[in-house]
C-alpha positions, -999 to +999 in steps of 0.1 A: -241-806+622-267-828+604-302-813+604-330-838+602-359-828+580-394-832+595-421-848+574-436-814+566-402-802+555-397-833+533-430-825+515-422-787+514-387-792+498-396-821+476-383-804+444-350-798+461-348-834+474-351-849+439-327-823+423-293-837+414-267-817+432-289-807+461-308-837+474-312-845+510-277-836+521-279-802+503-313-795+519-298-803+553-270-779+547-296-752+537-314-759+569-282-756+590-272-724+573-272-690+589-274-660+565-274-623+573-293-600+549-282-564+551-311-543+540-348-553+537-356-532+507-356-537+470-328-563+469-333-576+503-370-585+495-364-612+469-333-624+488-354-629+520-383-644+501-362-670+482-339-679+511-369-684+533-387-705+507-356-726+503-355-733+540-324-715+552-325-723+589-316-689+603-320-656+585-308-624+601-322-591+588-307-557+596-324-524+586-331-493+605-358-480+581-396-481+582-419-492+553-430-463+532-457-462+505-430-455+479-412-487+488-441-509+476-433-505+439-403-528+443-400-541+479-424-569+475-422-585+509-439-554+524-476-545+520-499-516+525-508-526+560-471-526+570-465-489+561-449-471+590-437-503+607-400-512+608-389-531+577-373-558+599-406-565+616-425-565+583-399-589+568-402-612+599-440-614+595-436-622+558-412-651+566-434-664+594-463-667+569-441-682+542-421-708+561-425-715+599-394-737+598-371-706+594-358-688+625-356-650+620-334-626+639-339-589+634-317-559+640-335-525+638-302-507+635-281-492+608-253-515+598-221-497+609-185-503+619-195-501+655-219-531+653-208-550+622-185-576+637-207-584+667-236-591+643-217-608+615-198-633+636-229-654+642-236-660+605-221-681+578-228-658+548-234-621+544-257-608+516-254-570+510-286-556+497-280-521+510-286-490+489-254-470+496-217-474+490-207-466+526-226-496+539-211-518+512-177-509+523-186-518+559-200-552+549-169-559+528-146-550+557-166-572+581-166-602+557-128-600+552-120-595+589-142-624+600-136-646+569-172-648+558-184-651+522-202-620+509-228-619+481-229-583+467-255-567+445-265-532+434-291-516+411-297-482+395-324-472+371-325-501+346-291-517+354-278-541+381-248-561+391-239-591+412-207-607+424-194-629+453-164-623+475-148-652+493-124-651+522-087-660+518-057-645+501-063-663+468-096-646+461-102-611+448-114-585+473-140-557+473-111-532+468-099-551+437-133-543+422-136-508+437-101-495+443-114-459+447-143-453+470-165-425+456-182-400+478-219-408+485-227-373+472-212-382+438-234-413+434-270-412+421-297-421+446-328-441+439-348-412+451-332-389+425-329-411+395-355-438+401-353-476+396-376-499+377-392-522+402-387-555+385-349-549+383-346-555+420-363-588+415-338-599+388-307-589+408-321-599+442-330-634+430-296-638+415-281-629+449-302-655+466-291-681+440-255-673+447-260-678+484-278-711+479-249-722+457-224-713+484-244-732+510-249-764+489-216-764+470-234-766+437-219-749+406-194-721+402-199-689+421-194-654+408-160-650+426-138-627+406-166-621+381-190-591+381-223-601+364-238-569+349-274-568+337-288-542+313-325-543+317-333-521+288-316-543+263-321-575+281-284-583+281-260-599+306-223-591+305-195-604+327-165-584+338-135-602+354-115-585+382-088-592+407 
Protein backbone atom coordinates (compact mmCIF):
# COMPACT_ATOMS: atom_id res chain seq x y z
CA UNK A 1 0.00 0.00 0.00
CA UNK A 2 1.38 3.42 -1.01
CA UNK A 3 2.19 5.66 1.94
CA UNK A 4 1.98 9.35 1.06
CA UNK A 5 4.62 11.48 2.77
CA UNK A 6 3.48 14.63 4.53
CA UNK A 7 5.32 17.93 3.93
CA UNK A 8 7.07 17.51 7.29
CA UNK A 9 8.17 13.99 6.36
CA UNK A 10 9.42 15.21 2.98
CA UNK A 11 11.68 17.69 4.76
CA UNK A 12 12.67 15.19 7.47
CA UNK A 13 13.71 12.45 5.03
CA UNK A 14 15.26 14.75 2.42
CA UNK A 15 18.59 12.89 2.43
CA UNK A 16 16.80 9.61 1.71
CA UNK A 17 14.65 11.13 -1.00
CA UNK A 18 17.68 12.23 -3.02
CA UNK A 19 19.57 8.99 -2.37
CA UNK A 20 19.79 6.75 -5.43
CA UNK A 21 18.30 3.37 -4.57
CA UNK A 22 15.95 4.77 -1.91
CA UNK A 23 14.18 7.87 -3.18
CA UNK A 24 10.48 8.51 -2.72
CA UNK A 25 9.38 4.93 -3.37
CA UNK A 26 11.91 3.55 -0.91
CA UNK A 27 10.88 6.01 1.77
CA UNK A 28 7.25 5.07 1.22
CA UNK A 29 8.20 1.43 1.77
CA UNK A 30 10.00 2.41 4.97
CA UNK A 31 6.90 4.25 6.14
CA UNK A 32 4.70 1.24 5.38
CA UNK A 33 7.01 -1.22 7.15
CA UNK A 34 6.24 -2.90 10.45
CA UNK A 35 9.30 -4.08 12.38
CA UNK A 36 9.43 -5.96 15.68
CA UNK A 37 12.49 -5.34 17.86
CA UNK A 38 13.12 -8.07 20.42
CA UNK A 39 14.94 -6.48 23.33
CA UNK A 40 15.32 -2.78 24.14
CA UNK A 41 18.83 -3.05 25.56
CA UNK A 42 22.33 -2.66 24.15
CA UNK A 43 21.52 -3.85 20.63
CA UNK A 44 17.90 -2.79 20.64
CA UNK A 45 18.82 0.81 21.49
CA UNK A 46 20.64 1.69 18.23
CA UNK A 47 18.19 -0.44 16.26
CA UNK A 48 15.21 1.48 17.67
CA UNK A 49 16.97 4.82 17.24
CA UNK A 50 17.95 4.37 13.61
CA UNK A 51 14.72 2.71 12.50
CA UNK A 52 12.79 5.48 14.16
CA UNK A 53 14.96 8.16 12.58
CA UNK A 54 14.56 6.47 9.19
CA UNK A 55 10.79 6.66 9.49
CA UNK A 56 9.78 3.02 9.85
CA UNK A 57 6.02 3.35 10.14
CA UNK A 58 5.38 0.88 12.95
CA UNK A 59 7.97 -0.32 15.45
CA UNK A 60 7.07 -3.01 17.97
CA UNK A 61 9.28 -3.38 21.05
CA UNK A 62 9.16 -6.36 23.39
CA UNK A 63 11.12 -6.46 26.65
CA UNK A 64 10.14 -7.42 30.19
CA UNK A 65 13.01 -5.62 31.93
CA UNK A 66 13.26 -2.24 33.67
CA UNK A 67 15.97 0.35 33.12
CA UNK A 68 18.87 0.00 35.56
CA UNK A 69 21.75 2.40 36.16
CA UNK A 70 24.20 -0.23 34.86
CA UNK A 71 22.36 -0.23 31.50
CA UNK A 72 23.21 3.38 30.72
CA UNK A 73 26.82 2.60 29.74
CA UNK A 74 25.56 1.11 26.45
CA UNK A 75 21.74 1.32 26.20
CA UNK A 76 21.73 4.84 24.81
CA UNK A 77 17.99 5.39 24.31
CA UNK A 78 17.50 5.29 28.09
CA UNK A 79 18.48 8.05 30.51
CA UNK A 80 18.94 8.57 34.23
CA UNK A 81 15.39 9.79 34.73
CA UNK A 82 14.08 6.52 33.24
CA UNK A 83 15.81 4.23 35.78
CA UNK A 84 13.22 1.89 37.27
CA UNK A 85 10.73 2.32 34.41
CA UNK A 86 9.98 -0.49 31.94
CA UNK A 87 12.42 -0.38 29.03
CA UNK A 88 9.52 -0.57 26.60
CA UNK A 89 8.01 2.65 27.99
CA UNK A 90 11.38 4.40 28.04
CA UNK A 91 11.97 3.36 24.42
CA UNK A 92 8.51 4.58 23.45
CA UNK A 93 9.18 7.99 24.99
CA UNK A 94 12.50 8.18 23.15
CA UNK A 95 10.84 7.48 19.81
CA UNK A 96 8.04 9.95 20.46
CA UNK A 97 10.62 12.68 21.02
CA UNK A 98 12.68 11.61 17.99
CA UNK A 99 9.99 11.11 15.36
CA UNK A 100 6.26 11.66 15.91
CA UNK A 101 5.48 9.98 12.58
CA UNK A 102 6.39 6.54 13.97
CA UNK A 103 3.72 4.37 15.60
CA UNK A 104 5.09 2.38 18.55
CA UNK A 105 3.61 -0.79 20.01
CA UNK A 106 5.06 -2.09 23.25
CA UNK A 107 4.92 -5.50 24.89
CA UNK A 108 6.11 -5.60 28.49
CA UNK A 109 6.58 -9.36 28.36
CA UNK A 110 9.31 -11.90 27.93
CA UNK A 111 9.43 -13.13 24.34
CA UNK A 112 8.48 -16.81 24.67
CA UNK A 113 7.08 -19.72 22.67
CA UNK A 114 3.70 -19.01 24.26
CA UNK A 115 3.36 -15.50 22.80
CA UNK A 116 5.84 -15.37 19.91
CA UNK A 117 3.52 -16.25 17.04
CA UNK A 118 0.68 -14.00 18.20
CA UNK A 119 3.06 -11.04 18.34
CA UNK A 120 5.22 -11.77 15.29
CA UNK A 121 2.37 -12.31 12.82
CA UNK A 122 1.59 -8.56 12.78
CA UNK A 123 5.08 -7.58 11.59
CA UNK A 124 7.06 -7.72 8.36
CA UNK A 125 10.55 -8.14 9.85
CA UNK A 126 11.95 -9.36 13.17
CA UNK A 127 15.12 -7.98 14.70
CA UNK A 128 16.59 -10.03 17.52
CA UNK A 129 18.55 -7.86 19.92
CA UNK A 130 18.12 -10.21 22.88
CA UNK A 131 20.93 -11.13 25.23
CA UNK A 132 20.43 -14.88 25.58
CA UNK A 133 20.52 -17.90 23.29
CA UNK A 134 17.15 -19.28 24.39
CA UNK A 135 15.34 -16.17 23.13
CA UNK A 136 17.29 -16.30 19.86
CA UNK A 137 16.03 -19.83 19.28
CA UNK A 138 12.45 -18.68 19.88
CA UNK A 139 12.79 -15.76 17.46
CA UNK A 140 14.35 -18.03 14.84
CA UNK A 141 11.52 -20.56 15.21
CA UNK A 142 8.87 -17.86 14.94
CA UNK A 143 10.47 -16.33 11.85
CA UNK A 144 10.60 -19.71 10.11
CA UNK A 145 7.08 -20.75 11.10
CA UNK A 146 5.53 -17.45 9.99
CA UNK A 147 7.89 -16.84 7.03
CA UNK A 148 9.26 -13.57 8.35
CA UNK A 149 12.79 -12.26 7.70
CA UNK A 150 14.98 -12.16 10.81
CA UNK A 151 17.94 -9.86 11.47
CA UNK A 152 20.18 -11.40 14.11
CA UNK A 153 22.97 -9.88 16.19
CA UNK A 154 25.00 -10.73 19.26
CA UNK A 155 27.81 -9.16 21.29
CA UNK A 156 30.27 -10.25 23.95
CA UNK A 157 33.14 -8.32 25.50
CA UNK A 158 34.85 -6.73 22.43
CA UNK A 159 33.33 -8.91 19.69
CA UNK A 160 30.05 -8.96 17.79
CA UNK A 161 28.28 -10.65 14.91
CA UNK A 162 25.41 -9.97 12.52
CA UNK A 163 23.51 -12.05 9.97
CA UNK A 164 20.13 -12.26 8.24
CA UNK A 165 17.78 -15.21 7.88
CA UNK A 166 15.20 -15.20 5.10
CA UNK A 167 12.17 -17.52 4.85
CA UNK A 168 12.01 -20.23 2.22
CA UNK A 169 13.72 -23.55 1.51
CA UNK A 170 16.51 -21.97 -0.55
CA UNK A 171 17.94 -19.92 2.32
CA UNK A 172 20.12 -21.08 5.23
CA UNK A 173 18.43 -21.39 8.59
CA UNK A 174 19.40 -20.55 12.16
CA UNK A 175 20.18 -24.21 12.77
CA UNK A 176 22.60 -24.24 9.84
CA UNK A 177 24.62 -21.65 11.73
CA UNK A 178 24.00 -23.14 15.18
CA UNK A 179 23.35 -26.88 14.77
CA UNK A 180 24.04 -27.44 18.47
CA UNK A 181 22.21 -25.30 21.01
CA UNK A 182 24.44 -24.68 24.02
CA UNK A 183 23.09 -24.52 27.53
CA UNK A 184 22.63 -20.98 28.80
CA UNK A 185 24.81 -21.93 31.78
CA UNK A 186 27.70 -22.61 29.39
CA UNK A 187 27.53 -19.18 27.75
CA UNK A 188 29.22 -16.10 29.22
CA UNK A 189 26.83 -13.40 30.37
CA UNK A 190 27.31 -9.66 30.04
CA UNK A 191 27.11 -9.37 33.81
CA UNK A 192 29.95 -11.86 34.26
CA UNK A 193 32.34 -10.88 31.45
CA UNK A 194 31.36 -7.32 30.58
CA UNK A 195 30.91 -5.63 27.22
CA UNK A 196 32.41 -2.46 25.82
CA UNK A 197 29.54 -0.02 25.37
CA UNK A 198 30.39 1.24 21.88
CA UNK A 199 30.37 -2.33 20.55
CA UNK A 200 26.60 -2.51 20.89
CA UNK A 201 26.40 0.65 18.79
CA UNK A 202 28.51 -0.90 16.02
CA UNK A 203 26.52 -4.13 15.85
CA UNK A 204 23.10 -2.59 16.51
CA UNK A 205 23.59 -0.03 13.76
CA UNK A 206 24.58 -2.77 11.33
CA UNK A 207 21.39 -4.61 12.27
CA UNK A 208 19.31 -1.51 11.56
CA UNK A 209 21.08 -1.14 8.22
CA UNK A 210 20.24 -4.73 7.26
CA UNK A 211 16.58 -4.15 8.13
CA UNK A 212 16.42 -0.99 6.03
CA UNK A 213 18.03 -2.86 3.12
CA UNK A 214 15.38 -5.57 3.39
CA UNK A 215 12.61 -2.98 3.43
CA UNK A 216 13.88 -0.97 0.48
CA UNK A 217 15.38 -3.81 -1.56
CA UNK A 218 18.71 -2.00 -1.76
CA UNK A 219 21.96 -3.97 -1.88
CA UNK A 220 22.83 -7.51 -0.83
CA UNK A 221 21.77 -8.70 2.61
CA UNK A 222 23.83 -10.87 4.94
CA UNK A 223 21.89 -14.04 4.10
CA UNK A 224 24.19 -17.04 4.52
CA UNK A 225 26.98 -14.78 5.72
CA UNK A 226 27.96 -14.12 9.33
CA UNK A 227 29.70 -10.77 9.68
CA UNK A 228 32.06 -10.95 12.65
CA UNK A 229 33.57 -7.82 14.21
CA UNK A 230 36.68 -7.83 16.38
CA UNK A 231 36.58 -4.52 18.19
CA UNK A 232 40.04 -4.80 19.72
CA UNK A 233 41.76 -5.20 16.36
CA UNK A 234 39.21 -3.18 14.35
CA UNK A 235 38.68 -6.06 11.89
CA UNK A 236 35.65 -7.45 10.13
CA UNK A 237 35.60 -11.05 8.94
CA UNK A 238 32.91 -12.93 7.04
CA UNK A 239 31.98 -16.58 7.57
CA UNK A 240 29.71 -18.34 5.08
CA UNK A 241 27.25 -20.98 6.29
CA UNK A 242 24.37 -23.07 5.02
